TIDO-793852 format. One line per field, with one value per residue (C-alpha): residue in one letter; y, x, z. Coordinates in Angstrom, 1 decimal. Layout:
N
resn: (A ...) .
c2: (Y ...) .
c1: (X ...) .
c3: (Z ...) .
% end
This chain:
59
resn: (M H I D A L F G E P G K H V M D F D L I E S Q F R H L M R V A V S V R E G A T S S A T L L K R P C R S A A G P R V S G) .
c2: (-80.9 -80.5 -77.9 -76.3 -75.2 -72.7 -70.9 -70.7 -70.8 -68.8 -65.0 -65.6 -65.3 -66.0 -65.1 -62.2 -63.6 -60.3 -58.6 -61.4 -61.1 -57.1 -57.1 -60.3 -58.5 -56.5 -59.3 -61.1 -58.3 -58.1 -61.8 -61.7 -59.1 -61.0 -64.1 -61.9 -60.2 -56.7 -56.6 -58.4 -60.1 -57.8 -54.7 -55.4 -56.2 -53.0 -50.8 -51.2 -50.8 -47.3 -46.3 -47.2 -45.0 -41.8 -39.1 -40.4 -38.5 -38.1 -37.4) .
c1: (-98.7 -102.3 -102.7 -105.5 -102.8 -101.6 -104.9 -105.2 -108.5 -111.3 -110.8 -107.2 -104.1 -106.2 -104.5 -106.4 -107.0 -108.7 -105.6 -103.5 -105.8 -105.8 -102.4 -101.2 -99.7 -97.5 -96.2 -95.5 -93.8 -91.5 -91.0 -89.7 -87.4 -85.7 -85.5 -84.3 -81.6 -83.1 -83.6 -82.3 -84.2 -82.1 -83.3 -86.7 -86.3 -84.8 -87.1 -90.3 -87.9 -86.7 -90.1 -91.6 -89.0 -90.1 -92.5 -96.3 -98.8 -102.3 -105.4) .
c3: (202.7 201.0 198.8 200.7 203.4 200.6 200.6 204.5 206.6 205.3 206.7 207.5 205.4 202.4 199.2 197.1 194.0 192.7 193.2 191.3 188.6 188.5 188.5 186.6 183.8 185.5 187.5 184.0 183.1 185.9 185.6 182.0 183.0 185.8 183.3 180.6 182.9 182.4 186.0 188.9 191.8 194.2 192.6 192.8 196.7 197.3 195.3 197.8 200.7 199.3 198.1 201.8 203.4 201.3 202.1 202.6 200.7 202.6 200.5) .
% end
């Protein structure tokens, strides 16, 4: 596999590096929490599902 395959075709399945950069601190915090055993990966997978089923606020 060539590394370019990870980034997709231009305009299609492209990684959002700005989003990754803006959320990097939070991502690392979560990674450390999982590594240290403070949070399980199973818990992380459950949380988005729960919040997605909740009421939506429109503005």
